[in-house]
KEBAZA-746474 format. One line per field, with one value per residue (C-alpha): x, y, z. Coordinates in steps of 0.25 Angstrom, whole numbers, plus 5000, padded with zeros to 4 digits. Layout:
! KEBAZA-746474
east: c(X, ...);
north: c(Y, ...);
up: c(Z, ...);
! end
This chain:
! KEBAZA-746474
east: c(4618, 4613, 4599, 4604, 4613, 4600, 4592, 4604, 4604, 4589, 4590, 4601, 4592, 4580, 4588, 4593, 4579, 4574, 4584, 4577, 4563, 4559, 4562, 4547, 4549, 4562, 4557, 4552, 4565, 4574, 4566, 4567, 4581, 4584, 4576, 4584, 4597, 4593, 4589, 4602, 4610, 4601, 4604, 4619, 4618, 4610, 4619, 4631, 4624, 4620, 4634, 4640, 4629, 4632, 4647, 4646, 4637, 4647, 4658, 4652, 4648, 4662, 4667, 4658, 4667, 4677, 4691, 4699, 4710, 4723, 4726, 4737, 4739, 4749, 4747, 4736, 4734, 4724, 4716, 4710, 4695, 4688, 4690, 4676, 4681, 4694, 4698, 4712, 4713, 4723, 4725, 4731, 4736, 4728, 4719, 4706, 4700, 4686, 4681, 4666, 4667, 4655, 4641, 4636, 4649, 4662, 4669, 4684, 4693, 4708, 4718, 4729, 4741, 4740, 4750, 4742, 4747, 4736, 4736, 4723, 4711, 4698, 4685, 4671, 4662, 4649, 4642, 4645, 4634, 4640, 4635, 4645, 4656, 4661, 4668, 4676, 4680, 4686, 4684, 4689, 4683, 4673, 4673, 4663, 4659, 4651, 4641, 4636, 4625, 4622, 4608, 4604, 4605, 4600, 4589, 4598, 4601, 4615, 4617, 4620, 4613, 4621, 4628, 4638, 4643, 4650, 4657, 4667, 4681, 4692, 4702, 4702, 4716, 4722, 4730, 4739, 4735, 4744, 4740, 4753, 4753, 4766, 4772, 4779, 4766, 4764, 4750, 4749, 4738, 4739, 4730, 4730, 4716, 4703, 4688, 4680, 4665, 4663, 4653, 4643, 4640, 4632, 4625, 4620, 4611, 4610, 4601, 4597, 4584, 4592, 4600, 4588, 4582, 4593, 4595, 4582, 4588, 4597, 4590, 4601, 4603, 4590, 4591, 4596, 4589, 4593, 4589, 4598, 4591, 4604, 4615, 4627, 4637, 4651, 4660, 4660, 4668, 4666, 4669, 4666, 4652, 4648, 4650, 4650, 4645, 4644, 4633, 4640, 4634, 4629, 4626, 4611, 4605, 4619, 4622, 4631, 4625, 4610, 4608, 4613, 4615, 4625, 4628, 4640, 4633, 4637, 4630, 4631, 4635, 4629, 4615, 4613, 4599, 4592, 4605, 4602, 4612, 4610, 4615, 4620, 4626, 4625, 4633, 4625, 4632, 4627, 4635, 4634, 4640, 4655, 4653, 4654, 4647, 4650, 4651, 4656, 4661, 4673, 4674, 4686, 4691, 4703, 4714, 4704, 4696, 4683, 4683, 4681, 4681, 4677, 4683, 4675, 4679, 4671, 4670, 4672, 4686, 4685, 4688, 4681, 4684, 4670, 4669, 4660, 4656, 4650, 4636, 4635, 4641, 4644, 4654, 4657, 4667, 4678, 4689, 4688, 4699, 4697, 4706, 4702, 4715, 4722, 4712, 4705, 4700, 4688, 4674, 4663, 4659, 4673, 4681, 4684, 4676, 4683, 4692, 4701, 4712, 4724, 4728, 4742, 4745, 4736, 4731, 4717, 4714, 4704, 4698, 4694, 4683, 4686, 4701, 4702, 4713, 4716, 4722, 4730, 4728, 4734, 4722, 4726, 4715, 4722, 4716, 4725, 4724, 4730, 4718, 4717, 4708, 4697, 4704, 4701, 4691, 4683, 4685, 4689, 4692, 4681, 4671, 4676, 4675, 4660, 4657, 4663, 4654, 4642, 4645, 4646, 4634, 4626, 4631, 4627, 4613, 4613, 4618, 4608, 4596, 4600, 4601, 4588, 4581);
north: c(4897, 4904, 4899, 4885, 4886, 4890, 4878, 4869, 4876, 4874, 4859, 4857, 4863, 4855, 4842, 4845, 4848, 4835, 4827, 4830, 4824, 4812, 4797, 4795, 4803, 4797, 4792, 4806, 4812, 4804, 4807, 4822, 4821, 4814, 4825, 4836, 4829, 4830, 4844, 4848, 4841, 4849, 4862, 4860, 4857, 4870, 4878, 4873, 4875, 4889, 4893, 4888, 4895, 4908, 4906, 4904, 4917, 4925, 4919, 4923, 4937, 4940, 4937, 4946, 4957, 4961, 4957, 4968, 4973, 4980, 4994, 5004, 5019, 5023, 5038, 5048, 5062, 5073, 5079, 5093, 5088, 5075, 5064, 5058, 5050, 5044, 5037, 5032, 5034, 5024, 5030, 5043, 5037, 5048, 5048, 5056, 5062, 5067, 5076, 5079, 5088, 5096, 5093, 5099, 5107, 5106, 5093, 5090, 5079, 5078, 5070, 5064, 5055, 5043, 5048, 5061, 5071, 5080, 5081, 5088, 5095, 5094, 5102, 5096, 5108, 5109, 5111, 5097, 5093, 5082, 5083, 5075, 5067, 5055, 5045, 5046, 5036, 5037, 5026, 5029, 5042, 5043, 5047, 5043, 5051, 5047, 5058, 5054, 5064, 5067, 5061, 5069, 5082, 5076, 5086, 5098, 5107, 5104, 5091, 5078, 5070, 5057, 5046, 5042, 5051, 5046, 5058, 5060, 5059, 5068, 5071, 5086, 5086, 5079, 5070, 5060, 5046, 5034, 5028, 5020, 5014, 5021, 5016, 5030, 5037, 5049, 5055, 5070, 5080, 5091, 5100, 5101, 5107, 5105, 5107, 5095, 5095, 5081, 5077, 5067, 5055, 5046, 5049, 5038, 5042, 5032, 5032, 5022, 5019, 5015, 5005, 5000, 4998, 4990, 4982, 4981, 4974, 4987, 4998, 5008, 5018, 5016, 5004, 5013, 5024, 5034, 5032, 5037, 5037, 5042, 5033, 5042, 5037, 5039, 5031, 5026, 5015, 5011, 4997, 4995, 5000, 4998, 5008, 5006, 5017, 5017, 5023, 5031, 5034, 5048, 5052, 5052, 5056, 5058, 5043, 5036, 5023, 5024, 5024, 5010, 5002, 5009, 5002, 5000, 4998, 4994, 4999, 5001, 5013, 5007, 5010, 5022, 5027, 5039, 5040, 5026, 5015, 5000, 4995, 4980, 4978, 4984, 4981, 4988, 4991, 4994, 4995, 4979, 4972, 4976, 4977, 4992, 5005, 5009, 5021, 5017, 5028, 5025, 5015, 5010, 4998, 4991, 4984, 4975, 4987, 4982, 4968, 4962, 4972, 4987, 4995, 5004, 5015, 5018, 5031, 5023, 5021, 5007, 5001, 4989, 4979, 4974, 4962, 4965, 4951, 4950, 4956, 4955, 4968, 4961, 4951, 4960, 4969, 4958, 4968, 4980, 4990, 4999, 5011, 5020, 5020, 5024, 5035, 5039, 5042, 5049, 5053, 5045, 5048, 5055, 5043, 5036, 5043, 5038, 5026, 5022, 5013, 5014, 5003, 5009, 5010, 4999, 5009, 5013, 5028, 5032, 5046, 5051, 5061, 5067, 5069, 5072, 5062, 5050, 5038, 5029, 5015, 5001, 4991, 4976, 4966, 4957, 4958, 4961, 4947, 4942, 4936, 4937, 4946, 4943, 4939, 4944, 4933, 4939, 4927, 4930, 4924, 4931, 4926, 4912, 4914, 4919, 4907, 4898, 4905, 4903, 4888, 4887, 4894, 4886, 4873, 4878, 4880, 4866, 4860, 4868, 4864, 4849, 4850, 4857, 4847);
up: c(5155, 5167, 5165, 5164, 5176, 5184, 5179, 5183, 5197, 5199, 5194, 5205, 5216, 5211, 5212, 5226, 5230, 5225, 5232, 5245, 5242, 5249, 5245, 5243, 5230, 5226, 5212, 5209, 5214, 5206, 5193, 5197, 5200, 5186, 5179, 5187, 5183, 5169, 5171, 5177, 5165, 5156, 5163, 5163, 5148, 5146, 5154, 5146, 5133, 5137, 5141, 5128, 5121, 5128, 5126, 5112, 5111, 5118, 5110, 5097, 5102, 5107, 5093, 5086, 5091, 5080, 5081, 5086, 5077, 5081, 5076, 5077, 5073, 5062, 5063, 5064, 5058, 5059, 5048, 5049, 5050, 5055, 5045, 5042, 5030, 5026, 5013, 5008, 4993, 4988, 4975, 4981, 4994, 5001, 5013, 5011, 5024, 5023, 5033, 5035, 5047, 5046, 5041, 5028, 5027, 5019, 5020, 5018, 5012, 5015, 5007, 5017, 5015, 5023, 5033, 5036, 5026, 5020, 5005, 5002, 5008, 5001, 5004, 5000, 5000, 5008, 4995, 4990, 5000, 5008, 5023, 5032, 5024, 5031, 5022, 5009, 4999, 4985, 4974, 4960, 4955, 4966, 4980, 4991, 5003, 5015, 5020, 5034, 5034, 5020, 5019, 5032, 5024, 5010, 5010, 5012, 5000, 4994, 5002, 4995, 5006, 5004, 5012, 5001, 4990, 4978, 4971, 4960, 4965, 4959, 4969, 4972, 4977, 4965, 4973, 4966, 4963, 4964, 4951, 4949, 4963, 4965, 4978, 4980, 4978, 4988, 4989, 4984, 4980, 4970, 4979, 4994, 4995, 4986, 4986, 4982, 4977, 4972, 4962, 4968, 4960, 4969, 4983, 4992, 5004, 5016, 5028, 5038, 5030, 5018, 5027, 5033, 5019, 5014, 5027, 5034, 5046, 5049, 5056, 5053, 5064, 5071, 5081, 5092, 5100, 5090, 5076, 5065, 5051, 5044, 5039, 5042, 5032, 5038, 5028, 5013, 5006, 4992, 4987, 4972, 4970, 4985, 4996, 5011, 5021, 5036, 5045, 5056, 5070, 5073, 5087, 5089, 5103, 5108, 5105, 5095, 5098, 5096, 5081, 5077, 5068, 5059, 5047, 5037, 5023, 5009, 4997, 4982, 4975, 4962, 4959, 4969, 4967, 4974, 4983, 4988, 4987, 4988, 5002, 5002, 5016, 5030, 5043, 5054, 5067, 5081, 5095, 5096, 5084, 5087, 5102, 5103, 5097, 5083, 5074, 5061, 5052, 5043, 5032, 5024, 5016, 5020, 5012, 5006, 5000, 5007, 5000, 5014, 5025, 5027, 5039, 5047, 5056, 5069, 5077, 5090, 5084, 5078, 5065, 5060, 5049, 5043, 5034, 5023, 5020, 5034, 5036, 5051, 5056, 5070, 5062, 5050, 5059, 5061, 5065, 5074, 5078, 5090, 5086, 5097, 5104, 5091, 5086, 5098, 5108, 5101, 5105, 5101, 5086, 5084, 5081, 5068, 5057, 5045, 5040, 5028, 5025, 5016, 5007, 5006, 5021, 5026, 5037, 5041, 5043, 5053, 5054, 5068, 5069, 5082, 5080, 5065, 5064, 5055, 5061, 5053, 5058, 5056, 5059, 5061, 5060, 5069, 5083, 5095, 5099, 5086, 5080, 5065, 5058, 5048, 5035, 5021, 5019, 5031, 5040, 5054, 5068, 5074, 5064, 5066, 5081, 5079, 5070, 5081, 5092, 5083, 5082, 5097, 5099, 5089, 5095, 5109, 5104, 5098, 5111, 5119, 5110, 5112, 5127, 5128, 5118);
! end
């Protein structure tokens, strides 16, 4: 638009200059004037089209930012150690809190009621071989544990060396299960302390190279000034025979923002060979898609059991709702909650480390690394301005607005092309 305005100004100056020529060149002057009139009209048209083009671009870019949901805190409670993994187990109405507070050491698992009462304390001995546990999930007679640094120590004696462990689940605390769906069921455990050395059934190792191999366009962790060849799995969700894992940011070169992209990935638990899983989907994120830097570490399903959405907790104290049917990460995150005022303030890399939701209460539970607190949150997908959130079918006002912007942009290009023809 600026260029077109410059052309217009130069044309006007040229016309004024030509008006001073002698009458002996009147015919030439009239021809030049006619040509300049046409040029001025053309410049005005180009200016208008370019302005429309720019407005459409900015309109579409603005609407790439997720809708801002509203949130409130129900309660909070403190756990003895930093909560690196959270999982609400519907069968027992218990909240399991995984604590991987030291690398290559003992790890801990707590059972809490959803109102913050501790029921059992479980020690996972160092001898089990897990390195830095960062996510927990129970499905039937199996439990799944994320290890953010397992592959880094794979060559060390006694270390499992995986990113995701599938293990046999036999509750070491012998907590009651609500098999009859009793509405008066109260969570209880036969034991208050236990030691758990789970039996490994499947191990999956993930690194940046395996993501690159499955998705050649994604240069996982290596597009910044600091290359991170590791996939630091910080969460795990299992849906059917598939799993989801998330690559958390690790400080490199004293920076949390120089080892992008970091991806949410989906893979299969079936047919794991040589500790490698088949990866089917990936959503890579940098500091641009959502309009701010990211450090995604917690994963959970919501009320739809990940049929449509998966929820992600971010250490910058955001929670995202990602539409699984949308492959473009910039538009897949349709709703974002900034909960820093509720759970913070926290230092960088010390915010939301874990996330889960309860089908009974409808609340989300966010574990904060820096404060060792669990915050019970109500997340409303309706924006503060009253705009409706995406519905179950995955459509949304934001997506429709982006489509409208794309239409305007396309029309602008056609108009511009016609004017310049």
